C-alpha positions in Angstrom: 4.5 3.1 -17.6 4.7 -0.2 -16.1 7.9 -1.9 -17.5 8.4 -3.7 -21.0 5.5 -5.9 -21.9 8.2 -8.9 -22.6 10.9 -8.5 -20.0 9.7 -11.3 -17.7 7.8 -14.7 -16.8 4.4 -14.2 -16.0 2.8 -14.0 -12.1 -0.6 -16.1 -11.5 -2.8 -17.9 -9.5 -4.2 -21.3 -10.3 -7.7 -19.8 -10.7 -6.4 -17.2 -13.4 -3.7 -19.1 -15.1 -0.7 -21.8 -14.1 2.4 -19.5 -12.9 5.5 -20.1 -14.5 8.6 -21.3 -12.5 10.8 -18.2 -13.7 8.0 -15.9 -12.6 7.9 -17.8 -9.1 11.8 -17.0 -8.8 11.4 -13.9 -9.5 8.8 -13.0 -7.1 10.7 -14.9 -4.1 13.7 -13.0 -5.2 11.6 -9.7 -4.8 10.0 -10.4 -1.6 13.2 -11.3 0.1 14.9 -8.4 -1.3 11.5 -5.9 0.2 11.7 -8.1 3.5 13.8 -5.3 5.5 12.1 -2.6 4.0 8.5 -3.1 5.5 9.9 -2.8 8.9 12.0 0.8 8.0 8.2 2.1 6.5 6.8 1.1 10.0 9.1 2.5 12.1 8.8 5.8 10.2 5.4 5.6 9.7 4.9 4.7 13.5 6.0 8.6 14.2 3.3 10.0 12.2 0.9 8.0 13.8 2.1 8.9 16.9 2.0 12.6 16.5 -1.0 13.4 13.8 -4.8 13.3 15.2 -6.9 10.3 14.8 -8.6 11.0 11.2 -11.5 8.6 10.1 -10.7 5.3 8.8 -6.9 5.7 9.6 -6.0 8.0 7.0 -3.6 9.5 9.5 -1.2 6.8 9.0 -0.7 5.9 5.6 2.5 7.2 3.4 2.3 9.0 0.1 4.3 8.7 -3.0 6.2 11.4 -4.4 8.4 12.3 -7.6 11.7 10.4 -5.1 9.8 8.0 -3.0 7.6 7.9 -0.2 7.2 10.6 2.6 5.0 11.2 5.6 3.9 14.8 4.6 3.7 17.6 7.1 3.9 16.4 11.0 3.4 18.8 13.7 5.9 18.9 16.6 4.4 21.9 18.9 5.5 25.3 17.4 6.9 23.5 14.5 6.7 20.6 12.1 8.5 18.2 9.8 8.7 15.9 7.3 10.3 12.6 7.0 10.8 11.3 3.3 12.2 8.2 1.7 14.6 9.3 -1.3 15.1 5.9 -3.7 16.5 7.5 -5.6 20.2 8.4 -3.6 18.8 6.2 -1.3 18.4 8.4 1.7 16.2 8.7 4.3 15.5 12.7 4.7 14.4 14.5 7.9 13.8 18.4 7.3 11.8 20.8 9.5 10.3 23.8 9.3 12.9 25.7 10.6 15.4 25.2 8.1 16.7 22.3 9.4 17.6 19.1 6.8 19.3 15.8 8.0 19.7 12.6 6.0 20.4 8.7 6.9 21.7 6.4 3.7 19.6 3.4 3.3 21.7 0.7 3.3 22.3 -3.1 4.2 21.9 -2.9 8.3 19.6 -4.5 10.8 16.2 -3.3 11.4 17.7 -2.6 15.3 20.9 -0.7 13.9 18.2 1.5 11.7 15.6 1.9 14.7 18.7 3.1 16.9 19.8 5.5 14.1 16.7 7.1 13.0 15.5 7.7 17.0 18.9 9.2 17.1 18.2 11.7 13.8 15.2 12.7 15.2 16.6 13.5 18.5 19.5 15.4 16.8 16.6 17.4 15.7 14.9 18.2 19.2 12.4 15.8 18.4 11.5 13.7 21.1 9.5 10.9 20.7 8.2 7.5 22.0 6.6 4.7 19.1 5.2 0.9 19.9 8.4 -1.2 18.8 6.7 -4.2 17.4 6.3 -4.2 13.8 2.4 -5.3 12.6 0.4 -7.3 10.1 3.5 -9.5 9.7 4.1 -13.1 10.7 6.4 -13.6 14.0 7.2 -9.9 14.6 10.2 -9.1 16.5 10.8 -5.6 18.6 12.3 -2.9 16.6 15.2 -2.6 18.6 16.0 -6.1 19.1 15.7 -7.3 15.3 19.3 -8.5 14.2 17.8 -10.9 11.3 16.1 -8.9 8.7 19.2 -6.4 7.4 18.7 -6.7 3.8 18.3 -3.4 1.4 18.8 -4.0 -2.2 18.9 -1.0 -4.3 17.6 -2.4 -7.1 14.4 -4.1 -6.2 13.7 -0.9 -3.9 13.5 1.2 -6.8 12.1 -1.1 -9.2 9.2 -1.2 -6.2 8.7 2.3 -6.1 8.6 2.8 -10.0 5.9 0.3 -9.9 4.5 2.6 -7.4 4.7 5.5 -9.4 2.5 4.6 -11.9 0.0 2.7 -10.0 -0.3 6.2 -8.2 -1.1 7.7 -11.3 -3.6 5.3 -12.5 -5.6 5.0 -9.3 -5.7 9.0 -9.3 -7.2 9.3 -12.5 -9.8 6.5 -11.3 -10.1 8.9 -8.1 -11.1 11.7 -10.4 -14.2 10.1 -11.7 -16.0 9.6 -8.5 -17.4 12.7 -6.3 -18.6 10.9 -3.8 -16.2 10.4 -0.2 -13.0 8.7 -1.6 -9.5 8.1 0.1 -6.3 9.5 -0.7 -4.3 7.0 -2.7 -2.2 6.4 0.1 0.6 3.5 0.8 -0.3 1.5 4.3 2.9 0.6 5.4 1.8 -2.1 7.7 -0.2 -3.9 5.1 2.7 -2.7 2.6 0.0 -1.9 -0.1 -1.1 1.2 -2.1 -5.0 1.6 -2.3 -7.8 4.1 -2.9 -10.9 3.7 -1.5 -14.7 4.8 -2.3 -17.7 5.2 -0.2 -21.9 4.9 -0.8 -22.3 7.3 2.3 -23.8 4.9 4.5 -22.8 3.6 7.6 -21.8 -0.2 7.2 -23.8 -2.8 9.3 -21.8 -3.5 13.0 -19.9 -6.9 12.5 -19.7 -8.4 16.6 -16.2 -9.2 17.7 -14.0 -7.5 15.2 -11.2 -5.5 16.5 -11.5 -1.8 17.0 -8.7 -0.8 13.8 -10.8 -2.7 11.7 -14.0 -1.2 13.3 -12.7 2.3 12.3 -11.1 1.3 8.8 -14.7 -0.1 7.7 -17.4 2.0 9.8 -19.0 2.5 5.8 -19.8 1.2 3.2 -16.3 0.8 0.8 -15.5 -0.5 -2.5 -11.5 -0.8 -2.3 -8.7 -1.5 -5.2 -5.0 -1.7 -4.3 -1.5 -3.1 -5.5 0.9 -5.4 -3.1 3.7 -7.1 -4.0 2.6 -10.3 -3.0 2.5 -12.5 -0.4 3.0 -16.8 0.6 -0.7 -17.1 -0.5 0.0 -14.9 -3.8 3.0 -15.8 -5.7 3.8 -12.5 -7.6 2.7 -8.7 -7.3 -1.1 -8.2 -7.7 -4.2 -6.0 -7.7 -6.7 -6.1 -5.8 -10.2 -5.1 -5.2 -12.9 -6.1 -2.7 -16.2 -4.3 -1.2 -17.2 -4.4 2.4 -20.1 -5.4 2.8 -19.6 -7.9 0.4 -22.9 -7.6 -1.0 -24.8 -10.8 -2.6 -23.5 -12.2 -5.9 -20.2 -10.1 -5.7 -18.0 -12.5 -6.1 -19.8 -14.3 -9.4 -19.5 -11.0 -10.8 -18.0 -11.2 -14.4 -15.0 -8.4 -14.3 -12.7 -7.0 -17.1 -10.2 -7.9 -17.6 -10.6 -11.5 -18.4 -7.4 -12.3 -16.7 -8.9 -11.2 -13.4 -10.8 -13.7 -11.0 -12.2 -13.9 -7.4 -10.3 -15.5 -5.1 -12.5 -17.0 -2.6 -9.7 -17.4 0.3 -8.9 -13.6 0.3 -12.6 -12.7 -0.4 -11.4 -10.9 -3.3 -10.6 -9.8 -7.2 -7.2 -10.3 -7.8 -5.3 -9.1 -11.4 -1.9 -10.5 -11.8 0.7 -7.0 -12.1 2.6 -9.2 -14.7 -0.9 -9.2 -16.9 -1.0 -6.0 -15.9 2.4 -4.9 -17.4 2.1 -7.1 -20.9 -1.4 -5.7 -21.7 -1.5 -3.8 -24.9 -2.7 -0.5 -23.1 -1.5 -1.5 -19.2 -3.3 1.8 -18.2 -6.4 0.9 -19.7 -6.5 -2.6 -18.5 -5.9 -1.7 -15.0 -8.4 1.1 -14.7 -11.4 -1.0 -16.2 -10.4 -3.6 -13.3 -10.8 -0.9 -11.3 -14.3 0.5 -12.8 -16.0 -3.2 -13.2 -14.9 -4.1 -9.7 -16.4 -1.3 -8.5 -19.3 -1.4 -10.6 -20.0 -4.9 -9.3 -19.5 -3.5 -5.5 -21.9 -0.3 -6.5 -24.3 -1.9 -8.5 -25.2 -5.0 -6.3 -24.9 -2.9 -3.1 -27.8 -0.4 -4.4 -24.8 2.5 -3.9 -26.6 5.6 -5.4 -24.4 6.1 -8.4 -26.1 8.9 -10.1 -25.2 10.9 -6.6 -21.9 9.9 -6.6 -20.3 9.7 -10.2 -19.2 11.6 -12.7 
């Protein structure tokens, strides 16, 4: 689980420990090779968004980890239903319908515009007519899907490696989720922010925050403690686990959490634990669960959650 402990250098932040040049190079390489994939996921994800009823906290939007990749799960379409899933073993996109139709589209290097056109044609060939908003979200300098001929990479090895990490993390997050008997999200993959997350709820509404957009207002309408994994960004040069609370209780950022390599990033407003620190731990799963548990306990205790009624 989580790969070989000594196969690569350390990903890290200055607040935790210095990051080595090798790790930074690996992080940049992974980011470049996955750059096209968020656009592809978003195109498929927006089909689910368009055709499913809104569920609290936008839980009708994400994708889910499977034994072969990622799936939309069942999407209703009139008297029929269909499912779109990414097969990262055979590297193909699969469309299956409730009347027995199955079609595939190869996952290979091509521009986002080409993928968008081919995917929409695939849907039409199955008599599924749909229009989606063509602009990607949560990325800098967005280009409309049908106009984007800039992003055209698809590296099989990087995509498969990322998915296999998701498999391990999904298993650990579901184990953590099972300890909680209060309201909890599924373990789900948000294609906009490109992260796998699970969220616990106190059961109380969150205070109103003036000036926030409708998307954020729905996502954080109630008090939460959330933990997730994502492959990093310009601000975080490497894959990392994160944990945050909304609203953040007094003293949360100063609370000591485990393992010792975890730290609070004041710019992001989250606790971070670098993936490579977990991978190199004596027990990666135990290390990750420790991070999940101690950051949740910090949020729940300082936020005066009714832990006796919410936990097993």
